KOLVO-612331 format. One record per residue (C-alpha): residue in one letter; z, x, y. Coordinates in pm, whole numbers, padded with zeros to 5 digits, always signed. Layout:
# KOLVO-612331
AZXY
...
# end
This chain:
# KOLVO-612331
S+05529+02047+05522
S+05439+01777+05742
G+05315+01458+05594
I+05347+01150+05434
N+05600+01031+05196
A+05373+00793+04942
E+05376+00452+05065
W+05677+00251+04896
P+05723-00157+04895
L+06039-00327+05020
R+06203-00556+04795
P+06145-00823+04773
G+05785-00892+04813
T+05676-01160+05024
Y+05657-01565+04905
L+05308-01499+04763
K+05448-01149+04628
K+05242-00912+04806
D+05353-00609+04903
I+05543-00536+05237
K+05447-00157+05251
L+05628+00101+05443
I+05509+00474+05534
R+05757+00767+05618
I+05594+01075+05837
S+05814+01389+05894
N+05792+01743+05887
N+05962+01901+05559
L+05999+01553+05351
G+06245+01681+05128
S+06494+01656+05362
A+06337+01393+05611
A+06525+01108+05442
N+06874+01239+05638
K+06710+01262+05935
P+06704+01010+06277
M+06499+00744+06214
I+06196+00596+06461
F+06114+00229+06271
I+05813+00043+06397
D+05639-00241+06242
G+05338-00467+06365
G+05177-00769+06207
M+05472-00987+06193
H+05238-01244+06355
G+04956-01317+06127
R+04686-01339+06425
E+04825-01091+06663
W+04554-00824+06488
A+04605-00553+06782
S+04926-00526+06671
V+04857-00416+06315
T+04566-00150+06457
T+04806-00009+06724
V+05066+00075+06451
Q+04831+00203+06227
W+04706+00410+06476
I+05021+00543+06584
A+05046+00632+06177
A+04730+00823+06235
T+04808+00990+06521
L+05149+01129+06366
L+04958+01253+06068
G+04709+01435+06283
E+04416+01237+06175
V+04299+01106+06544
D+04361+01255+06854
S+04465+01629+06832
S+04551+01639+07220
F+04950+01652+07202
S+04940+01815+06832
G+05233+02022+06927
T+05450+01763+07074
I+05413+01575+06755
Q+05548+01831+06553
D+05836+01886+06798
L+05875+01523+06677
M+05843+01512+06370
D+06064+01832+06314
A+06315+01614+06474
Y+06271+01248+06345
Q+06125+01053+06035
F+05909+00795+06138
V+05963+00449+05929
I+05593+00243+05996
L+05535-00065+05860
P+05173-00165+05969
V+05189-00517+05834
A+05526-00701+05853
N+05376-01024+05758
P+05124-00957+05510
D+05099-01346+05360
G+05032-01469+05729
Y+04778-01190+05822
D+04584-01216+05493
Y+04540-01579+05535
T+04400-01482+05886
R+04146-01273+05732
T+03993-01511+05484
L+03742-01786+05490
T+03970-02055+05363
G+04213-01927+05629
S+04298-01994+05959
R+04229-01677+06209
F+04515-01790+06448
W+04777-01872+06162
R+05125-01694+06311
K+05369-01805+06048
T+05487-01722+05683
R+05292-01871+05408
R+05580-02075+05225
P+05580-02431+05229
V+05828-02628+05438
T+05755-02970+05374
T+05457-03152+05133
L+05209-03090+05415
C+05318-02797+05586
K+05348-02436+05562
G+05547-02136+05699
V+05834-02008+05906
D+05818-01847+06252
P+05946-01470+06113
N+06023-01354+06493
R+06249-01644+06498
N+06426-01608+06191
W+06659-01335+06213
D+07021-01384+06315
V+07086-01380+06673
Q+07163-01713+06824
F+06929-01831+06559
A+06712-02189+06619
T+06849-02189+07014
K+06574-02079+07233
G+06191-02063+07215
V+06194-02258+06872
S+06088-02540+06776
L+06263-02721+06504
K+05994-02973+06395
K+05873-02758+06089
C+05505-02820+06124
D+05520-02637+06458
E+05423-02261+06548
T+05815-02150+06631
Y+05986-02334+06360
P+06269-02047+06278
G+06341-02158+05907
E+06600-02386+05767
H+06832-02076+05830
P+06834-01711+05924
F+06644-01464+05719
S+06452-01757+05482
E+06213-01584+05426
K+06118-01305+05190
N+05982-01080+05416
T+06231-01070+05699
I+06480-01063+05398
A+06308-00733+05284
M+06341-00562+05659
K+06674-00678+05684
A+06778-00481+05345
F+06625-00133+05461
L+06699-00165+05816
V+07076-00249+05703
E+07074+00031+05434
N+06964+00254+05706
L+07132+00158+06013
S+07332+00453+06096
K+06988+00633+06105
V+06771+00416+06317
K+06799+00537+06699
L+06469+00385+06799
Y+06329+00000+06699
I+05969-00084+06814
S+05825-00418+06715
Y+05474-00455+06814
H+05318-00778+06874
S+05013-00909+07105
F+04936-00976+07355
S+05045-00973+07743
Q+05068-00585+07797
L+05483-00625+07823
F+05746-00367+07699
L+06025-00645+07689
R+06391-00523+07659
P+06713-00668+07582
Y+06843-00927+07614
L+06551-01179+07497
Y+06797-01487+07492
K+07053-01471+07762
P+07023-01366+08113
D+07359-01125+08124
R+07279-00780+08222
P+07320-00542+07889
A+07585-00255+07865
D+07325-00029+07793
A+07044-00170+08071
R+06986+00205+08289
I+06892+00328+07926
L+06683+00041+07872
E+06502+00010+08191
A+06483+00435+08186
A+06295+00400+07813
G+06054+00090+07998
D+05986+00326+08263
A+05841+00621+08082
Y+05660+00382+07838
V+05473+00178+08092
K+05411+00503+08272
A+05263+00655+07996
V+05062+00387+07903
F+04919+00345+08251
G+04839+00746+08261
T+04592+00668+07968
H+04336+00424+08053
N+04483+00224+08395
Q+04661-00073+08196
M+04938-00203+08359
Y+05219-00296+08119
R+05543-00457+08270
S+05884-00351+08196
I+06160-00672+08194
E+06399-00782+08032
G+06276-01052+07782
Y+06473-01334+07908
N+06305-01345+08229
L+05993-01389+08028
Y+06098-01709+07852
P+06469-01663+07640
V+06392-01681+07279
S+06631-01633+06979
G+06584-01493+06667
V+06375-01239+06744
S+06411-00884+06528
S+06453-00634+06795
S+06771-00877+06942
W+06876-00854+06618
M+06880-00497+06611
Y+06994-00411+06942
A+07281-00697+06856
Q+07371-00428+06539
G+07454-00154+06774
V+07074-00029+06786
V+07030+00041+07173
N+06688+00106+07189
S+06549-00200+07045
Y+06238-00283+07203
T+05939-00516+07152
V+05631-00440+07309
E+05340-00652+07386
V+04997-00492+07320
R+04669-00566+07532
D+04545-00800+07650
K+04632-00996+07932
G+04494-01325+07810
D+04131-01311+07857
K+04024-01258+07520
G+04392-01277+07376
F+04424-01227+06993
L+04048-01198+06955
L+04043-00857+07133
P+03743-00672+07144
T+03712-00400+06854
N+03560-00170+07157
Q+03962-00196+07285
I+04144-00121+06952
V+04138+00252+06981
P+04213+00252+07382
T+04484-00003+07295
G+04600+00262+06999
E+04588+00572+07261
E+04814+00390+07538
N+05067+00277+07327
V+05081+00651+07130
R+05129+00811+07490
G+05404+00552+07571
L+05563+00592+07250
I+05573+00987+07290
A+05723+00939+07644
L+05976+00713+07532
I+06093+00949+07260
R+06115+01271+07492
Q+06384+01096+07688
L+06540+00901+07456
S+06920+00892+07483
Y+07164+00726+07215
# end
């Protein structure tokens, strides 16, 4: 029996008391919790709507609701793995971009940090080289990393789940937008990782499969070579020993940016599903 283990919320909820909902998708759900885990998140930055729709499309494809062209492959993957999917990792920020009283380009959480300013960048809030690179220590700025690591309820909740399941996690991907990039460790230092060959093979498989879908070029690079940044979720996962930990930036390359046209939602989903499947099929850990 394939299927979905009813959504369940992480604890704690968000600052605004919204649920942070996970979905587990696998075959033989009764035993799925013991399988190696593939963890995927989107929506860590409120304005990055294409990351949310891409992760939702991945879930829908795994469930056979859309795009049945490789259902056999997907059944094999769901026999072998449990997919744990978090479509909206920052519900407070995401919802704020979707309300008339909010702001479409809001990035951070919504917790007050001064009397005038709200929000911490949740993807600078993880405890890896915290607050050292690619951040602003001005509390009102977009890349303010927080007063200390894991200051935000949504990153605390994610961390708790990931720590509890660390021995099972074999692949971690955090989806963002935009730039069409597959970012490999390290993101915060120029050193070549000991696992570089595994990481490069994963990135090559991903971007090749993406290109084979709709001829979109995504580049696989060590994140540091784009811009050094600390406190990122995929860096933290790599530091915990999850070799295959990546950040993927989906469409586009800046033409429409965060305002990706709706007619690109499905193609973006399709190419990233194929990238993901190609990566998993060659996964080594």
